[in-house]
A tleap script that builds the chain and sets N, CA, C and O, in Angstrom:
source leaprc.protein.ff14SB
mol = sequence {
  NMET ALA LYS GLN THR LYS ASN VAL HIE LYS
  LYS SER ARG GLY ARG PRO ALA GLY VAL ARG
  TYR GLY GLU THR ILE PRO ALA ARG PHE GLU
  PRO GLU MET ILE ALA GLU ILE GLU ALA TRP
  ALA ASP ARG ASN ASP VAL SER ARG SER GLU
  ALA ILE ARG ARG LEU VAL GLU ILE GLY LEU
  LYS SER LYS SER CLYS
}
set mol.1.N position { 9.350 28.711 -7.726 }
set mol.1.CA position { 10.138 27.749 -7.658 }
set mol.1.C position { 9.654 26.804 -8.772 }
set mol.1.O position { 8.487 26.660 -9.135 }
set mol.2.N position { 10.953 26.066 -9.347 }
set mol.2.CA position { 10.978 25.562 -10.838 }
set mol.2.C position { 10.790 24.078 -9.996 }
set mol.2.O position { 11.389 23.650 -9.010 }
set mol.3.N position { 9.586 23.430 -10.904 }
set mol.3.CA position { 9.585 22.203 -11.258 }
set mol.3.C position { 10.804 20.849 -11.178 }
set mol.3.O position { 11.601 20.452 -12.028 }
set mol.4.N position { 10.525 20.378 -9.753 }
set mol.4.CA position { 11.926 19.428 -9.925 }
set mol.4.C position { 11.756 17.895 -10.271 }
set mol.4.O position { 10.937 17.254 -9.613 }
set mol.5.N position { 12.617 17.155 -11.451 }
set mol.5.CA position { 12.330 16.260 -12.269 }
set mol.5.C position { 13.261 14.848 -11.026 }
set mol.5.O position { 14.476 14.756 -10.848 }
set mol.6.N position { 12.385 14.149 -10.523 }
set mol.6.CA position { 12.787 12.590 -10.425 }
set mol.6.C position { 13.755 11.528 -11.677 }
set mol.6.O position { 13.292 11.293 -12.793 }
set mol.7.N position { 14.788 11.127 -11.322 }
set mol.7.CA position { 15.646 10.461 -12.521 }
set mol.7.C position { 15.738 9.616 -11.528 }
set mol.7.O position { 16.580 9.993 -10.713 }
set mol.8.N position { 14.880 7.966 -11.063 }
set mol.8.CA position { 15.118 7.197 -10.651 }
set mol.8.C position { 15.306 5.804 -11.507 }
set mol.8.O position { 14.382 5.135 -11.969 }
set mol.9.N position { 16.897 5.479 -11.626 }
set mol.9.CA position { 17.294 4.635 -12.190 }
set mol.9.C position { 16.270 2.905 -11.045 }
set mol.9.O position { 16.285 2.525 -9.874 }
set mol.10.N position { 15.456 2.360 -12.576 }
set mol.10.CA position { 14.507 1.274 -12.025 }
set mol.10.C position { 15.003 -0.286 -11.805 }
set mol.10.O position { 14.710 -1.201 -12.574 }
set mol.11.N position { 15.516 -0.372 -11.046 }
set mol.11.CA position { 16.499 -1.733 -11.253 }
set mol.11.C position { 15.805 -3.039 -11.770 }
set mol.11.O position { 14.747 -3.501 -11.343 }
set mol.12.N position { 16.538 -3.513 -12.695 }
set mol.12.CA position { 15.843 -4.833 -12.863 }
set mol.12.C position { 15.891 -6.401 -11.895 }
set mol.12.O position { 16.607 -6.748 -10.956 }
set mol.13.N position { 14.926 -6.998 -12.535 }
set mol.13.CA position { 14.774 -8.449 -11.410 }
set mol.13.C position { 15.597 -9.191 -12.321 }
set mol.13.O position { 16.009 -9.024 -13.469 }
set mol.14.N position { 15.710 -10.155 -11.336 }
set mol.14.CA position { 16.883 -11.373 -11.669 }
set mol.14.C position { 18.687 -11.119 -12.237 }
set mol.14.O position { 19.538 -10.259 -12.010 }
set mol.15.N position { 18.647 -12.031 -12.832 }
set mol.15.CA position { 20.062 -12.231 -13.838 }
set mol.15.C position { 20.625 -11.396 -14.680 }
set mol.15.O position { 19.799 -11.132 -15.553 }
set mol.16.N position { 21.793 -10.753 -14.888 }
set mol.16.CA position { 22.209 -9.620 -15.688 }
set mol.16.C position { 22.145 -10.616 -16.820 }
set mol.16.O position { 22.189 -11.837 -16.975 }
set mol.17.N position { 21.985 -9.212 -17.736 }
set mol.17.CA position { 21.607 -9.676 -19.355 }
set mol.17.C position { 23.195 -9.994 -19.721 }
set mol.17.O position { 24.260 -9.565 -19.275 }
set mol.18.N position { 22.808 -11.034 -20.837 }
set mol.18.CA position { 23.941 -11.131 -21.492 }
set mol.18.C position { 25.281 -11.824 -20.471 }
set mol.18.O position { 26.355 -12.038 -21.034 }
set mol.19.N position { 25.159 -12.088 -19.243 }
set mol.19.CA position { 26.071 -14.024 -18.920 }
set mol.19.C position { 25.046 -14.874 -18.786 }
set mol.19.O position { 23.859 -14.899 -18.462 }
set mol.20.N position { 25.847 -15.506 -19.120 }
set mol.20.CA position { 25.461 -17.275 -19.472 }
set mol.20.C position { 25.924 -17.755 -18.302 }
set mol.20.O position { 27.002 -17.421 -17.812 }
set mol.21.N position { 25.077 -18.612 -17.774 }
set mol.21.CA position { 25.346 -19.196 -16.412 }
set mol.21.C position { 24.593 -21.059 -16.896 }
set mol.21.O position { 23.542 -21.372 -17.455 }
set mol.22.N position { 25.748 -21.899 -16.343 }
set mol.22.CA position { 25.392 -23.243 -16.534 }
set mol.22.C position { 24.105 -23.951 -15.913 }
set mol.22.O position { 23.913 -23.437 -14.811 }
set mol.23.N position { 23.349 -24.724 -16.127 }
set mol.23.CA position { 22.339 -25.212 -16.042 }
set mol.23.C position { 22.365 -25.520 -14.856 }
set mol.23.O position { 23.489 -25.815 -14.451 }
set mol.24.N position { 21.349 -25.581 -13.942 }
set mol.24.CA position { 21.719 -26.335 -12.284 }
set mol.24.C position { 20.848 -27.331 -12.705 }
set mol.24.O position { 19.797 -27.096 -13.302 }
set mol.25.N position { 21.428 -28.905 -12.287 }
set mol.25.CA position { 20.897 -30.312 -12.382 }
set mol.25.C position { 20.441 -30.888 -10.803 }
set mol.25.O position { 21.485 -31.087 -10.182 }
set mol.26.N position { 19.554 -31.130 -10.180 }
set mol.26.CA position { 19.133 -31.140 -8.473 }
set mol.26.C position { 19.170 -33.117 -9.344 }
set mol.26.O position { 18.795 -33.703 -10.360 }
set mol.27.N position { 20.163 -33.468 -7.564 }
set mol.27.CA position { 20.600 -34.709 -8.268 }
set mol.27.C position { 20.125 -35.278 -6.291 }
set mol.27.O position { 20.050 -34.529 -5.317 }
set mol.28.N position { 19.937 -36.539 -6.330 }
set mol.28.CA position { 19.761 -36.989 -5.392 }
set mol.28.C position { 20.425 -38.240 -4.871 }
set mol.28.O position { 20.093 -39.398 -5.126 }
set mol.29.N position { 21.560 -37.768 -3.988 }
set mol.29.CA position { 23.080 -38.909 -3.504 }
set mol.29.C position { 22.509 -39.554 -2.290 }
set mol.29.O position { 21.700 -38.849 -1.687 }
set mol.30.N position { 22.836 -41.189 -1.602 }
set mol.30.CA position { 22.606 -41.956 -0.445 }
set mol.30.C position { 23.857 -41.348 -0.122 }
set mol.30.O position { 24.789 -41.117 -0.893 }
set mol.31.N position { 23.754 -41.047 1.442 }
set mol.31.CA position { 24.428 -40.566 2.577 }
set mol.31.C position { 25.909 -41.364 2.432 }
set mol.31.O position { 26.861 -40.584 2.424 }
set mol.32.N position { 26.098 -42.151 2.369 }
set mol.32.CA position { 27.392 -42.667 1.636 }
set mol.32.C position { 27.473 -42.623 0.567 }
set mol.32.O position { 28.372 -43.423 0.307 }
set mol.33.N position { 27.081 -42.148 -0.443 }
set mol.33.CA position { 27.732 -41.729 -1.874 }
set mol.33.C position { 28.445 -40.339 -1.836 }
set mol.33.O position { 29.372 -39.999 -2.570 }
set mol.34.N position { 27.857 -39.598 -0.860 }
set mol.34.CA position { 27.849 -37.909 0.060 }
set mol.34.C position { 29.368 -37.728 0.241 }
set mol.34.O position { 30.214 -36.912 -0.125 }
set mol.35.N position { 29.316 -39.239 1.219 }
set mol.35.CA position { 30.411 -39.360 2.038 }
set mol.35.C position { 32.016 -39.060 1.013 }
set mol.35.O position { 32.956 -38.270 0.921 }
set mol.36.N position { 31.465 -40.321 0.408 }
set mol.36.CA position { 32.634 -40.761 -0.672 }
set mol.36.C position { 33.004 -39.358 -1.131 }
set mol.36.O position { 34.109 -38.952 -0.772 }
set mol.37.N position { 32.064 -38.372 -2.045 }
set mol.37.CA position { 32.403 -37.351 -2.795 }
set mol.37.C position { 33.086 -36.602 -1.881 }
set mol.37.O position { 34.256 -36.232 -1.979 }
set mol.38.N position { 32.025 -36.309 -0.647 }
set mol.38.CA position { 33.009 -35.474 0.420 }
set mol.38.C position { 34.933 -35.369 0.549 }
set mol.38.O position { 35.762 -34.464 0.646 }
set mol.39.N position { 34.947 -36.899 0.476 }
set mol.39.CA position { 36.710 -37.270 1.015 }
set mol.39.C position { 37.109 -37.660 -0.377 }
set mol.39.O position { 38.076 -38.399 -0.560 }
set mol.40.N position { 36.425 -37.208 -1.310 }
set mol.40.CA position { 36.620 -36.990 -2.671 }
set mol.40.C position { 37.235 -35.328 -2.801 }
set mol.40.O position { 38.343 -35.036 -3.250 }
set mol.41.N position { 36.672 -34.799 -2.518 }
set mol.41.CA position { 36.856 -33.663 -2.759 }
set mol.41.C position { 37.978 -32.903 -2.005 }
set mol.41.O position { 38.767 -32.153 -2.579 }
set mol.42.N position { 37.990 -33.237 -0.255 }
set mol.42.CA position { 38.567 -33.057 0.228 }
set mol.42.C position { 40.551 -33.565 0.437 }
set mol.42.O position { 41.487 -32.990 0.992 }
set mol.43.N position { 40.425 -35.081 -0.444 }
set mol.43.CA position { 41.749 -34.763 -0.794 }
set mol.43.C position { 42.044 -34.371 -1.615 }
set mol.43.O position { 43.246 -34.622 -1.699 }
set mol.44.N position { 41.535 -33.492 -2.945 }
set mol.44.CA position { 41.746 -33.095 -4.350 }
set mol.44.C position { 41.409 -31.520 -3.938 }
set mol.44.O position { 41.381 -30.656 -4.813 }
set mol.45.N position { 41.175 -31.235 -2.649 }
set mol.45.CA position { 40.941 -29.510 -2.374 }
set mol.45.C position { 40.087 -28.549 -3.093 }
set mol.45.O position { 40.295 -27.338 -3.170 }
set mol.46.N position { 39.239 -29.116 -3.542 }
set mol.46.CA position { 37.709 -28.636 -4.134 }
set mol.46.C position { 36.321 -28.299 -3.738 }
set mol.46.O position { 36.011 -29.231 -2.996 }
set mol.47.N position { 35.659 -27.770 -3.788 }
set mol.47.CA position { 34.510 -28.090 -2.849 }
set mol.47.C position { 33.392 -29.109 -3.762 }
set mol.47.O position { 33.410 -29.374 -4.964 }
set mol.48.N position { 32.242 -29.641 -2.469 }
set mol.48.CA position { 31.258 -30.583 -2.984 }
set mol.48.C position { 30.786 -30.731 -4.601 }
set mol.48.O position { 30.725 -31.804 -5.203 }
set mol.49.N position { 30.551 -29.746 -5.017 }
set mol.49.CA position { 30.207 -29.225 -6.237 }
set mol.49.C position { 30.797 -29.441 -7.349 }
set mol.49.O position { 30.315 -30.045 -8.307 }
set mol.50.N position { 32.061 -28.869 -7.260 }
set mol.50.CA position { 33.969 -28.992 -7.664 }
set mol.50.C position { 33.615 -30.453 -8.264 }
set mol.50.O position { 33.188 -30.651 -9.402 }
set mol.51.N position { 33.852 -31.360 -7.362 }
set mol.51.CA position { 34.192 -32.409 -7.022 }
set mol.51.C position { 33.300 -33.150 -7.294 }
set mol.51.O position { 33.639 -34.290 -6.975 }
set mol.52.N position { 32.114 -33.122 -7.809 }
set mol.52.CA position { 30.932 -33.573 -8.402 }
set mol.52.C position { 31.211 -33.597 -10.115 }
set mol.52.O position { 31.341 -34.572 -10.855 }
set mol.53.N position { 31.252 -32.050 -10.447 }
set mol.53.CA position { 31.375 -31.681 -12.087 }
set mol.53.C position { 32.617 -32.800 -12.143 }
set mol.53.O position { 32.331 -33.893 -12.631 }
set mol.54.N position { 33.654 -32.635 -11.783 }
set mol.54.CA position { 35.201 -33.539 -12.073 }
set mol.54.C position { 35.215 -34.522 -12.380 }
set mol.54.O position { 35.783 -34.906 -13.403 }
set mol.55.N position { 34.083 -35.827 -10.942 }
set mol.55.CA position { 33.585 -36.977 -11.154 }
set mol.55.C position { 33.346 -37.451 -12.329 }
set mol.55.O position { 33.904 -38.352 -12.956 }
set mol.56.N position { 31.816 -36.269 -12.774 }
set mol.56.CA position { 31.277 -36.847 -13.876 }
set mol.56.C position { 31.864 -36.458 -15.089 }
set mol.56.O position { 31.040 -36.545 -16.000 }
set mol.57.N position { 33.155 -35.994 -15.525 }
set mol.57.CA position { 33.403 -35.565 -16.119 }
set mol.57.C position { 34.915 -36.801 -16.600 }
set mol.57.O position { 35.390 -37.210 -17.659 }
set mol.58.N position { 35.207 -37.005 -15.130 }
set mol.58.CA position { 36.442 -38.226 -15.438 }
set mol.58.C position { 35.551 -39.366 -16.039 }
set mol.58.O position { 36.050 -40.001 -16.968 }
set mol.59.N position { 33.920 -39.800 -15.498 }
set mol.59.CA position { 32.977 -40.971 -15.611 }
set mol.59.C position { 33.306 -41.003 -16.876 }
set mol.59.O position { 34.202 -41.723 -17.316 }
set mol.60.N position { 32.286 -39.867 -17.877 }
set mol.60.CA position { 32.415 -39.590 -19.181 }
set mol.60.C position { 33.761 -39.672 -19.834 }
set mol.60.O position { 33.514 -40.319 -20.851 }
set mol.61.N position { 34.679 -39.473 -19.841 }
set mol.61.CA position { 36.066 -40.022 -20.698 }
set mol.61.C position { 36.463 -40.927 -20.327 }
set mol.61.O position { 37.403 -41.133 -21.094 }
set mol.62.N position { 36.437 -41.813 -19.547 }
set mol.62.CA position { 36.386 -42.784 -19.368 }
set mol.62.C position { 35.447 -44.019 -20.147 }
set mol.62.O position { 35.768 -45.183 -20.389 }
set mol.63.N position { 34.383 -43.412 -20.387 }
set mol.63.CA position { 33.230 -44.366 -20.637 }
set mol.63.C position { 33.754 -44.313 -22.672 }
set mol.63.O position { 33.462 -45.292 -23.358 }
set mol.64.N position { 34.497 -43.075 -23.329 }
set mol.64.CA position { 34.166 -42.941 -24.637 }
set mol.64.C position { 35.710 -43.563 -24.770 }
set mol.64.O position { 36.433 -43.389 -25.752 }
set mol.65.N position { 36.046 -44.282 -23.642 }
set mol.65.CA position { 37.587 -44.170 -24.270 }
set mol.65.C position { 37.543 -46.168 -24.625 }
set mol.65.O position { 38.514 -46.726 -25.138 }
savepdb mol mol.pdb
quit
């Protein structure tokens, strides 16, 4: 009987190479601020994370004018 060879594909760990992701920036907010952000997110039909991104963008644009 011939010797059997095994071709096992070893999976690499971590994120796929070549895919770029934005940087994660941890932040702490007071409960009142979180409630305001969530209310803004509900009014604009977006997630809390997307609301924070948009609010930061709005704040940066308004400051530069």
